[in-house]
A tleap script that builds the chain and sets N, CA, C and O, in Angstrom:
source leaprc.protein.ff14SB
mol = sequence {
  NMET ALA THR ALA LYS GLU LYS THR THR THR
  ALA GLU ALA THR GLU ALA GLU LYS VAL THR
  THR LYS ALA ALA PRO VAL GLN ALA GLU SER
  VAL TYR THR ALA GLU GLU LEU ALA ASP ASN
  ALA GLY ASN LEU PHE GLY VAL ARG THR GLU
  CYS VAL ALA ALA ALA LEU LYS VAL ALA GLY
  ILE LYS GLU CYS THR VAL SER LYS THR LYS
  LYS ILE VAL GLU ALA PHE MET LYS LYS GLU
  VAL CLYS
}
set mol.1.N position { -43.587 -5.553 17.941 }
set mol.1.CA position { -42.435 -4.769 18.375 }
set mol.1.C position { -41.356 -5.695 18.912 }
set mol.1.O position { -41.632 -6.753 19.478 }
set mol.2.N position { -40.134 -5.264 18.718 }
set mol.2.CA position { -39.012 -6.061 19.188 }
set mol.2.C position { -38.749 -5.753 20.647 }
set mol.2.O position { -38.880 -4.613 21.091 }
set mol.3.N position { -38.384 -6.758 21.368 }
set mol.3.CA position { -38.063 -6.562 22.776 }
set mol.3.C position { -36.612 -6.126 22.883 }
set mol.3.O position { -35.871 -6.150 21.900 }
set mol.4.N position { -36.215 -5.731 24.073 }
set mol.4.CA position { -34.845 -5.259 24.297 }
set mol.4.C position { -33.845 -6.364 23.982 }
set mol.4.O position { -32.766 -6.097 23.454 }
set mol.5.N position { -34.201 -7.600 24.305 }
set mol.5.CA position { -33.291 -8.714 24.063 }
set mol.5.C position { -33.094 -8.920 22.555 }
set mol.5.O position { -31.976 -9.178 22.111 }
set mol.6.N position { -34.159 -8.811 21.776 }
set mol.6.CA position { -34.055 -8.975 20.329 }
set mol.6.C position { -33.210 -7.866 19.710 }
set mol.6.O position { -32.437 -8.121 18.787 }
set mol.7.N position { -33.350 -6.639 20.208 }
set mol.7.CA position { -32.554 -5.531 19.711 }
set mol.7.C position { -31.074 -5.760 19.990 }
set mol.7.O position { -30.229 -5.494 19.135 }
set mol.8.N position { -30.762 -6.247 21.174 }
set mol.8.CA position { -29.375 -6.535 21.530 }
set mol.8.C position { -28.814 -7.617 20.631 }
set mol.8.O position { -27.678 -7.509 20.170 }
set mol.9.N position { -29.581 -8.645 20.378 }
set mol.9.CA position { -29.125 -9.743 19.531 }
set mol.9.C position { -28.834 -9.234 18.124 }
set mol.9.O position { -27.832 -9.618 17.521 }
set mol.10.N position { -29.699 -8.377 17.601 }
set mol.10.CA position { -29.496 -7.816 16.278 }
set mol.10.C position { -28.233 -6.957 16.256 }
set mol.10.O position { -27.455 -7.027 15.304 }
set mol.11.N position { -28.025 -6.159 17.279 }
set mol.11.CA position { -26.843 -5.316 17.363 }
set mol.11.C position { -25.587 -6.177 17.461 }
set mol.11.O position { -24.570 -5.874 16.837 }
set mol.12.N position { -25.662 -7.251 18.245 }
set mol.12.CA position { -24.515 -8.148 18.373 }
set mol.12.C position { -24.224 -8.836 17.047 }
set mol.12.O position { -23.060 -9.014 16.686 }
set mol.13.N position { -25.262 -9.222 16.320 }
set mol.13.CA position { -25.076 -9.878 15.026 }
set mol.13.C position { -24.418 -8.918 14.039 }
set mol.13.O position { -23.530 -9.311 13.282 }
set mol.14.N position { -24.853 -7.666 14.049 }
set mol.14.CA position { -24.269 -6.667 13.167 }
set mol.14.C position { -22.804 -6.466 13.516 }
set mol.14.O position { -21.962 -6.382 12.622 }
set mol.15.N position { -22.491 -6.389 14.789 }
set mol.15.CA position { -21.107 -6.217 15.232 }
set mol.15.C position { -20.270 -7.431 14.840 }
set mol.15.O position { -19.119 -7.280 14.430 }
set mol.16.N position { -20.826 -8.613 14.961 }
set mol.16.CA position { -20.114 -9.834 14.589 }
set mol.16.C position { -19.822 -9.845 13.087 }
set mol.16.O position { -18.759 -10.301 12.666 }
set mol.17.N position { -20.762 -9.345 12.279 }
set mol.17.CA position { -20.541 -9.270 10.829 }
set mol.17.C position { -19.385 -8.326 10.507 }
set mol.17.O position { -18.568 -8.609 9.631 }
set mol.18.N position { -19.323 -7.201 11.222 }
set mol.18.CA position { -18.243 -6.246 11.003 }
set mol.18.C position { -16.900 -6.879 11.339 }
set mol.18.O position { -15.934 -6.719 10.593 }
set mol.19.N position { -16.832 -7.588 12.444 }
set mol.19.CA position { -15.590 -8.230 12.865 }
set mol.19.C position { -15.196 -9.295 11.858 }
set mol.19.O position { -14.021 -9.407 11.509 }
set mol.20.N position { -16.151 -10.075 11.388 }
set mol.20.CA position { -15.858 -11.116 10.415 }
set mol.20.C position { -15.331 -10.509 9.124 }
set mol.20.O position { -14.401 -11.046 8.524 }
set mol.21.N position { -15.905 -9.408 8.695 }
set mol.21.CA position { -15.465 -8.752 7.475 }
set mol.21.C position { -14.042 -8.229 7.627 }
set mol.21.O position { -13.235 -8.366 6.708 }
set mol.22.N position { -13.729 -7.642 8.754 }
set mol.22.CA position { -12.399 -7.096 8.981 }
set mol.22.C position { -11.361 -8.198 9.141 }
set mol.22.O position { -10.186 -7.978 8.845 }
set mol.23.N position { -11.760 -9.365 9.599 }
set mol.23.CA position { -10.828 -10.449 9.854 }
set mol.23.C position { -10.489 -11.242 8.590 }
set mol.23.O position { -9.750 -12.224 8.657 }
set mol.24.N position { -11.021 -10.827 7.447 }
set mol.24.CA position { -10.725 -11.523 6.198 }
set mol.24.C position { -9.219 -11.452 5.944 }
set mol.24.O position { -8.587 -10.430 6.209 }
set mol.25.N position { -8.650 -12.538 5.433 }
set mol.25.CA position { -7.202 -12.553 5.225 }
set mol.25.C position { -6.762 -11.510 4.207 }
set mol.25.O position { -7.334 -11.393 3.123 }
set mol.26.N position { -5.754 -10.769 4.574 }
set mol.26.CA position { -5.214 -9.728 3.710 }
set mol.26.C position { -3.812 -10.169 3.305 }
set mol.26.O position { -2.967 -10.451 4.155 }
set mol.27.N position { -3.580 -10.225 2.005 }
set mol.27.CA position { -2.278 -10.630 1.525 }
set mol.27.C position { -1.345 -9.435 1.557 }
set mol.27.O position { -1.572 -8.443 0.865 }
set mol.28.N position { -0.303 -9.530 2.355 }
set mol.28.CA position { 0.653 -8.439 2.480 }
set mol.28.C position { 1.532 -8.377 1.240 }
set mol.28.O position { 1.933 -9.402 0.689 }
set mol.29.N position { 1.819 -7.166 0.821 }
set mol.29.CA position { 2.667 -6.969 -0.355 }
set mol.29.C position { 4.127 -7.135 0.051 }
set mol.29.O position { 4.521 -6.722 1.142 }
set mol.30.N position { 4.919 -7.729 -0.813 }
set mol.30.CA position { 6.330 -7.961 -0.534 }
set mol.30.C position { 7.104 -6.646 -0.475 }
set mol.30.O position { 6.791 -5.691 -1.186 }
set mol.31.N position { 8.110 -6.618 0.379 }
set mol.31.CA position { 8.962 -5.446 0.535 }
set mol.31.C position { 10.315 -5.762 -0.100 }
set mol.31.O position { 10.888 -6.827 0.129 }
set mol.32.N position { 10.813 -4.823 -0.896 }
set mol.32.CA position { 12.079 -4.995 -1.598 }
set mol.32.C position { 13.037 -3.870 -1.218 }
set mol.32.O position { 12.610 -2.801 -0.782 }
set mol.33.N position { 14.327 -4.119 -1.386 }
set mol.33.CA position { 15.309 -3.068 -1.116 }
set mol.33.C position { 15.275 -2.059 -2.263 }
set mol.33.O position { 14.785 -2.349 -3.354 }
set mol.34.N position { 15.798 -0.887 -1.992 }
set mol.34.CA position { 15.848 0.162 -3.011 }
set mol.34.C position { 16.665 -0.312 -4.213 }
set mol.34.O position { 16.335 0.007 -5.355 }
set mol.35.N position { 17.721 -1.066 -3.956 }
set mol.35.CA position { 18.571 -1.564 -5.042 }
set mol.35.C position { 17.798 -2.539 -5.941 }
set mol.35.O position { 17.910 -2.476 -7.165 }
set mol.36.N position { 17.014 -3.437 -5.332 }
set mol.36.CA position { 16.218 -4.381 -6.120 }
set mol.36.C position { 15.188 -3.652 -6.978 }
set mol.36.O position { 14.978 -3.998 -8.141 }
set mol.37.N position { 14.555 -2.651 -6.399 }
set mol.37.CA position { 13.552 -1.885 -7.134 }
set mol.37.C position { 14.188 -1.110 -8.285 }
set mol.37.O position { 13.637 -1.046 -9.384 }
set mol.38.N position { 15.357 -0.522 -8.018 }
set mol.38.CA position { 16.056 0.240 -9.060 }
set mol.38.C position { 16.526 -0.680 -10.187 }
set mol.38.O position { 16.465 -0.315 -11.361 }
set mol.39.N position { 16.995 -1.871 -9.823 }
set mol.39.CA position { 17.472 -2.818 -10.838 }
set mol.39.C position { 16.371 -3.247 -11.798 }
set mol.39.O position { 16.647 -3.592 -12.947 }
set mol.40.N position { 15.132 -3.227 -11.335 }
set mol.40.CA position { 13.990 -3.639 -12.157 }
set mol.40.C position { 13.124 -2.461 -12.567 }
set mol.40.O position { 11.943 -2.631 -12.868 }
set mol.41.N position { 13.699 -1.277 -12.579 }
set mol.41.CA position { 12.960 -0.044 -12.856 }
set mol.41.C position { 12.251 -0.063 -14.196 }
set mol.41.O position { 11.085 0.323 -14.281 }
set mol.42.N position { 12.919 -0.497 -15.228 }
set mol.42.CA position { 12.327 -0.500 -16.564 }
set mol.42.C position { 11.106 -1.392 -16.656 }
set mol.42.O position { 10.095 -1.007 -17.243 }
set mol.43.N position { 11.193 -2.577 -16.083 }
set mol.43.CA position { 10.076 -3.527 -16.136 }
set mol.43.C position { 8.921 -3.118 -15.235 }
set mol.43.O position { 7.757 -3.288 -15.599 }
set mol.44.N position { 9.235 -2.582 -14.066 }
set mol.44.CA position { 8.186 -2.265 -13.088 }
set mol.44.C position { 7.557 -0.891 -13.284 }
set mol.44.O position { 6.344 -0.728 -13.146 }
set mol.45.N position { 8.395 0.100 -13.607 }
set mol.45.CA position { 7.912 1.479 -13.612 }
set mol.45.C position { 8.072 2.196 -14.950 }
set mol.45.O position { 7.552 3.299 -15.120 }
set mol.46.N position { 8.771 1.598 -15.886 }
set mol.46.CA position { 8.952 2.208 -17.203 }
set mol.46.C position { 9.887 3.400 -17.210 }
set mol.46.O position { 9.795 4.267 -18.079 }
set mol.47.N position { 10.797 3.441 -16.231 }
set mol.47.CA position { 11.774 4.528 -16.164 }
set mol.47.C position { 13.166 3.933 -15.991 }
set mol.47.O position { 13.315 2.730 -15.773 }
set mol.48.N position { 14.172 4.776 -16.088 }
set mol.48.CA position { 15.551 4.313 -15.942 }
set mol.48.C position { 15.877 4.008 -14.483 }
set mol.48.O position { 15.234 4.517 -13.565 }
set mol.49.N position { 16.876 3.179 -14.297 }
set mol.49.CA position { 17.333 2.779 -12.965 }
set mol.49.C position { 17.653 3.989 -12.094 }
set mol.49.O position { 17.297 4.026 -10.916 }
set mol.50.N position { 18.325 4.971 -12.676 }
set mol.50.CA position { 18.740 6.154 -11.936 }
set mol.50.C position { 17.553 6.934 -11.373 }
set mol.50.O position { 17.639 7.522 -10.295 }
set mol.51.N position { 16.448 6.931 -12.115 }
set mol.51.CA position { 15.252 7.662 -11.673 }
set mol.51.C position { 14.674 7.049 -10.401 }
set mol.51.O position { 14.321 7.769 -9.467 }
set mol.52.N position { 14.578 5.735 -10.363 }
set mol.52.CA position { 14.045 5.059 -9.176 }
set mol.52.C position { 15.004 5.236 -8.005 }
set mol.52.O position { 14.578 5.519 -6.885 }
set mol.53.N position { 16.299 5.070 -8.264 }
set mol.53.CA position { 17.289 5.235 -7.196 }
set mol.53.C position { 17.221 6.643 -6.610 }
set mol.53.O position { 17.248 6.814 -5.391 }
set mol.54.N position { 17.135 7.639 -7.469 }
set mol.54.CA position { 17.071 9.030 -7.000 }
set mol.54.C position { 15.777 9.313 -6.250 }
set mol.54.O position { 15.795 9.977 -5.213 }
set mol.55.N position { 14.655 8.817 -6.760 }
set mol.55.CA position { 13.362 9.055 -6.122 }
set mol.55.C position { 13.328 8.463 -4.713 }
set mol.55.O position { 12.846 9.100 -3.777 }
set mol.56.N position { 13.840 7.250 -4.572 }
set mol.56.CA position { 13.843 6.612 -3.253 }
set mol.56.C position { 14.847 7.276 -2.317 }
set mol.56.O position { 14.602 7.372 -1.114 }
set mol.57.N position { 15.971 7.733 -2.855 }
set mol.57.CA position { 16.969 8.413 -2.030 }
set mol.57.C position { 16.424 9.734 -1.495 }
set mol.57.O position { 16.598 10.056 -0.320 }
set mol.58.N position { 15.762 10.499 -2.369 }
set mol.58.CA position { 15.173 11.772 -1.955 }
set mol.58.C position { 14.095 11.542 -0.888 }
set mol.58.O position { 13.960 12.331 0.048 }
set mol.59.N position { 13.332 10.456 -1.039 }
set mol.59.CA position { 12.276 10.138 -0.083 }
set mol.59.C position { 12.827 9.510 1.195 }
set mol.59.O position { 12.097 9.356 2.175 }
set mol.60.N position { 14.107 9.147 1.192 }
set mol.60.CA position { 14.731 8.559 2.372 }
set mol.60.C position { 14.286 7.125 2.633 }
set mol.60.O position { 14.212 6.693 3.784 }
set mol.61.N position { 13.992 6.391 1.569 }
set mol.61.CA position { 13.471 5.032 1.706 }
set mol.61.C position { 14.530 4.021 1.272 }
set mol.61.O position { 15.120 4.134 0.197 }
set mol.62.N position { 14.756 3.029 2.139 }
set mol.62.CA position { 15.726 1.975 1.826 }
set mol.62.C position { 15.028 0.674 1.452 }
set mol.62.O position { 15.591 -0.144 0.724 }
set mol.63.N position { 13.819 0.479 1.939 }
set mol.63.CA position { 13.005 -0.693 1.608 }
set mol.63.C position { 11.579 -0.233 1.379 }
set mol.63.O position { 11.078 0.650 2.076 }
set mol.64.N position { 10.915 -0.853 0.376 }
set mol.64.CA position { 9.578 -0.384 0.024 }
set mol.64.C position { 8.839 -1.450 -0.783 }
set mol.64.O position { 9.444 -2.385 -1.306 }
set mol.65.N position { 7.520 -1.288 -0.873 }
set mol.65.CA position { 6.720 -2.163 -1.723 }
set mol.65.C position { 6.692 -1.586 -3.135 }
set mol.65.O position { 7.012 -0.416 -3.344 }
set mol.66.N position { 6.309 -2.413 -4.092 }
set mol.66.CA position { 6.260 -1.970 -5.483 }
set mol.66.C position { 5.218 -0.867 -5.662 }
set mol.66.O position { 5.479 0.130 -6.335 }
set mol.67.N position { 4.039 -1.042 -5.064 }
set mol.67.CA position { 2.974 -0.046 -5.255 }
set mol.67.C position { 3.348 1.307 -4.654 }
set mol.67.O position { 3.087 2.347 -5.259 }
set mol.68.N position { 3.952 1.299 -3.478 }
set mol.68.CA position { 4.349 2.561 -2.856 }
set mol.68.C position { 5.483 3.212 -3.656 }
set mol.68.O position { 5.513 4.430 -3.832 }
set mol.69.N position { 6.408 2.384 -4.135 }
set mol.69.CA position { 7.510 2.904 -4.949 }
set mol.69.C position { 6.980 3.540 -6.222 }
set mol.69.O position { 7.472 4.581 -6.657 }
set mol.70.N position { 5.974 2.909 -6.818 }
set mol.70.CA position { 5.394 3.459 -8.055 }
set mol.70.C position { 4.848 4.859 -7.805 }
set mol.70.O position { 5.045 5.752 -8.630 }
set mol.71.N position { 4.170 5.065 -6.686 }
set mol.71.CA position { 3.634 6.383 -6.352 }
set mol.71.C position { 4.760 7.391 -6.144 }
set mol.71.O position { 4.674 8.533 -6.597 }
set mol.72.N position { 5.811 6.963 -5.460 }
set mol.72.CA position { 6.949 7.846 -5.191 }
set mol.72.C position { 7.647 8.228 -6.491 }
set mol.72.O position { 7.994 9.392 -6.693 }
set mol.73.N position { 7.850 7.258 -7.367 }
set mol.73.CA position { 8.525 7.515 -8.646 }
set mol.73.C position { 7.681 8.438 -9.524 }
set mol.73.O position { 8.216 9.358 -10.144 }
set mol.74.N position { 6.376 8.203 -9.584 }
set mol.74.CA position { 5.501 9.063 -10.393 }
set mol.74.C position { 5.559 10.503 -9.904 }
set mol.74.O position { 5.648 11.431 -10.707 }
set mol.75.N position { 5.511 10.693 -8.582 }
set mol.75.CA position { 5.583 12.045 -8.033 }
set mol.75.C position { 6.945 12.677 -8.327 }
set mol.75.O position { 7.027 13.863 -8.648 }
set mol.76.N position { 8.002 11.890 -8.216 }
set mol.76.CA position { 9.355 12.374 -8.477 }
set mol.76.C position { 9.516 12.792 -9.933 }
set mol.76.O position { 10.130 13.819 -10.221 }
set mol.77.N position { 8.971 12.006 -10.845 }
set mol.77.CA position { 9.119 12.295 -12.274 }
set mol.77.C position { 8.302 13.521 -12.700 }
set mol.77.O position { 8.598 14.137 -13.724 }
set mol.78.N position { 7.278 13.875 -11.920 }
set mol.78.CA position { 6.440 15.041 -12.255 }
set mol.78.C position { 7.002 16.342 -11.665 }
set mol.78.O position { 6.526 17.431 -11.987 }
set mol.79.N position { 8.006 16.220 -10.809 }
set mol.79.CA position { 8.586 17.418 -10.202 }
set mol.79.C position { 9.238 18.280 -11.275 }
set mol.79.O position { 9.800 17.775 -12.247 }
set mol.80.N position { 9.150 19.583 -11.077 }
set mol.80.CA position { 9.773 20.523 -12.007 }
set mol.80.C position { 11.269 20.567 -11.748 }
set mol.80.O position { 11.725 20.613 -10.606 }
set mol.81.N position { 12.016 20.553 -12.839 }
set mol.81.CA position { 13.481 20.642 -12.747 }
set mol.81.C position { 13.859 22.118 -12.734 }
set mol.81.O position { 13.420 22.889 -13.588 }
set mol.82.N position { 14.664 22.498 -11.774 }
set mol.82.CA position { 15.054 23.900 -11.644 }
set mol.82.C position { 16.460 24.106 -12.122 }
set mol.82.O position { 16.966 25.228 -12.089 }
savepdb mol mol.pdb
quit
């Protein structure tokens, strides 16, 4: 049977592993202006410049990452036109 001290050591080791895993370096995604994203709309998102500009304007975003912009543009393009 494990003693109380051994149990604590195991718990501390598990906690240390969690901290080490969380402390792994995370590469932050670059943030671009709405104008930069719109200018590269065709290459990045496969839509016209106006679509990206409108999607970001409706969302009230002036600066954004490419991945977040892609989600916003996809949702905007799926909206029903009234």
